N, C-alpha and C positions, 0 to 999 in steps of 0.2 A: 504494500500500500504506500502511496505517496501523498504528500500534502495537497498536491494539485487534484488528485482523484477525490480526496475527501472534501475539498472546497467545491468541486463540481457537484458532488452528491448533495451537499447542503444547499447549494443554490437551486438545483432542480427541485429539491424538497420545498424550498421557500416560494418558488415561482410557479411550479407545476409545468414547466416548459423548458426544453433544451434551448430554444431560441432566446428566451428571456434570461436564462442562466448564462448563456454565452455573452449577452450584452452586459450583464452585471460584472462578469469576469474579464471583459475586454479580450475575448478570444473568439474563435470561430465556432459555429455549431458542430461541425465534425470533430473538433477538438474535445468538446464536452462529451459528445456521444462516445468517442474513443476512450475517454477517461472512465466513464461509467461502465462501458463494456469490459475494459481491462480489470476493473475492480470486481465485477461480477464473475469474471473468468477465474481470477485469483482465489476468490472465496468459495466459488462453486454454488452460489445461490443467487436468485433474482433479487435485486434491490429496488427496482422500480417496475411499475406496471401501468398500463393504460387506464385512464379514468376519464371517459368521455373523449373530449378533444385534447386533454392534457395528460399529465403523468402524476402519479403519487407513489410514495414509498410503500413497499411491502412491509410485512411485520419484521422481516430481517433487516430491511432498510431502515426502519425506525430505530431498531436497536443500534445499528452502526452509526446512524446520525447522532444519537445521544453521545456516544463515545467520541465522535468526530468533533462535536461542539466543545466538549470538555478538553480534548487534546489541543485543538487550535486556540482555545481560550487560554490554556496553560502556557502555550508557547508565547502568546502575546504578553501574558502576565510575567513570564520569565524575562522577556526583553524589558518590560516596564520596570520591574524590580531591579534588574541589573544596571540599567542606565541611570536609575535614580539613586542607587546605593552610594555612589561616590559624591554626588552633589544633589541632594534631595530637592533643593530649591530650583533646580533646572530639570527635574524629572517630570513624569506624567502621572496623572490620576484619572481613572476612568469611572465616571459617575453615572448612575441611573436613578431616576426619580419618577414617582407617580405624577400624574398630570398637574394637579394643583401645586405640589411642591416644586415641580420643575418649572412651572410658569410663573408662580408668585413668590416663592420663598428663596429658591436657589440663585436666581440672577444676582440679587444684592449680595449674597454670601460669596458667590464666585468673584464678583467685582472686588470685594474686600480682600479676598485671598490673592487676587492678581496684583493688587496694590502692594501687598507684602512681598509677593514672590512673582515679579513680572516675567521672569524667564520660565516659569512653570507652565506646562501644557495641560489643559483640561479638556476632556471630552464628556459630553452629557447626552444620554438617551432618555427621552421622556416617553413613557408608555403606561399601560395599566398595571395593576398590582401583579397578576400572574407573570407578565412579561419581565418586569424589573427583577423579581426574585429569581426567575429562571436565568436571567443574565448573570446574576451573582453566583448561583449554584454551578453554572457552567464556566465560571472563571472568565466571563466576558465583561465583567464590571468589578471594580475594587470595592465600591461602597454604594449603598442604596439609601435613599431617603424616601420613606413611605410609612405605611402603617406597621403594626406589630408583625414580626416575621412569622411564617407558618410554624406550627408546632404539631408534631415533631419535625425538625429539619436541622441541617448542619449549620444554620445561620444563627447569629446572635446579635442582640441589640447592644450597641456600644454606648449610646446616649439617647436622651429623649428631650423633646421640646413641646410645651403645651400646644394643643391644637383644638380650639373650640369650634364646633360645628353649630351654625346658626341657621334658623329658618328665615329666609328673606323673600320680600315681595315688592312690587312697585308700589309707590305711595297710593293709598286709597283703595287698593284691591281687597284688603282685609282689615278688620279692626285690629288695633295694636295688641289687644288681648282677646283673641277670637275664641268662640265656643267650638267644641268638636264638630258641630254641624257646619260651621263656617269653613273649617279646614277640609271637611269631606266634600264640599261642593266645588272646591277649586282644583284645577289640574295641577298635579305635582310633576315637575320637570326632572327627569332622571338621566343620569349618565348611562353609557353603554354597559352591557353585561361584562363583568370582570372588574368594574370600577369599585374601589373600596367605599367611595361616597354613596354609590347606588346601593351597595349591600347594607350600609348603615341606615339609609333611608327606608329600605324595605323592612329592616328589623324594627325601626321606630314605628312604622305604620302598623306592623303586626302587633307590636306590644301595646299600642294605643287603641287597637280595634278599628282603625280608620281604613276605609276602602274608597279612596278618591279616584277619579280618572287620572291616568298617567300619560306622559309623552316622553319617549326616549330620544335623547339628542346626543350626538357623538363627541362633544367637546365642551369645555367650559365656555369657550367663545360663543358657541351656538346657544348655550343656556343663557348667557348674558343678553344676547339679542332677543331671545324669547321673553326674558324678563322685561326688557325695555319696551316691548310692544304689548305687555300685559297678558301674555299667554298663561301665566300661572305662577306658582311659588316653587321654591326649591331649597334644599338643604345644602349649604356650602361651608367650606372652611372660612373662618373669620379672616385668615390671611388672604383669601381670594377676593373678599368683598369689602375690605376695610376702607378703600378709597371711595367706593360707591356709597357706603353708609355715611362717610364723612361729608360727601357732597349732597346727600339727600336724594339721590336718584334711586336708591333702594332703602327700604326700612327693615329693621329687625322685628320679627313677629314674636310676641311673647307666648309661644305655644307651651302646653304642658310638657314638663321635662326638659325644656330648652334653657340654655344651650347644652349640647352634649359635650362632655369633657373627654377628649381623646388626647393622643400624643403623636407627634412625628417621631419616628424612630430612625436613628442612624445605624444601618445594619451592615455587617460584614460576615464573612465566612468564619465560623468558630473554630475551624480545625487547622489554622495556619496563621502566621504573623502577617501583619500589614506591610506592604512595601513602604519605603521611607517617605516618598512624596505623599502617599495616602495618609501616613501618620501626621504629616504637616497639616493636611486639610482637616483631619479630626481635631487637632489642637486648635486650629483657627475657629472651628464651629464651637468648641468649648469656651474659647476666649471671648468671642464676639457674636456668636450666632444664636445665643439663647438656649443652647443645648447643655444638658447636665447628665453626668453619669448617674444612673439610677441606684438607689440603695442596694448594696450587695453586688453591684455591677463591677 
């Protein structure tokens, strides 16, 4: 097996197409097909199969793809750790964050880190909760900022920062202290499946016995636009709507049990030490980012 073969397999898995995989790898389609064929011949099993007009991995292909992600992630991690060991302030840290943290919380924290360490390189992927923790488990990220890590898992929370979830609405849509019937009549705007905020909203509705109409939107930006034209109400992190609340374009609704007290977690793999530049970033968040090591952490 070669690294090129494994990369071809992962791109075919991600795109469902030899053509699209070739475009992403900047090679020809025959080159990708040859890599996959050689890999299947070496292992003696089919790794991909037809799925309508596209391709998908077989069960054996899924198994190999999991190992390939970890292997390629480990190689990148080794390069990051090695180059940063001699001069951490010139190294690289790979971050991943759930959408709200990536859009609203991290930009300011990254800017502060770059002021301290202008030669450091930072990469950030913003995605939903399953994706960011998968990146960490497969060694494709060094640190994640999101909700509490899955349990059981090889991941551990290094530090926490308060994260209040508040119910917000356009001015005049609801009484400031609404009755349950008021809340049940309004449409609740939800993030996509896999979002931690959506899961929390669904848990809240179930706990309070509310069954309002819902509308699923795929991003915080889409939810903001929907709020602006009065489509409904939504549960969001205070970090995401602090500016709108200050301007008065949104109001905080005093619903039963609100606000919900949660925490942002700074998460790493628990089975290995952090690379030197990642350690610098952790120290920065503890110094200036409002994160604290939890008791017993």
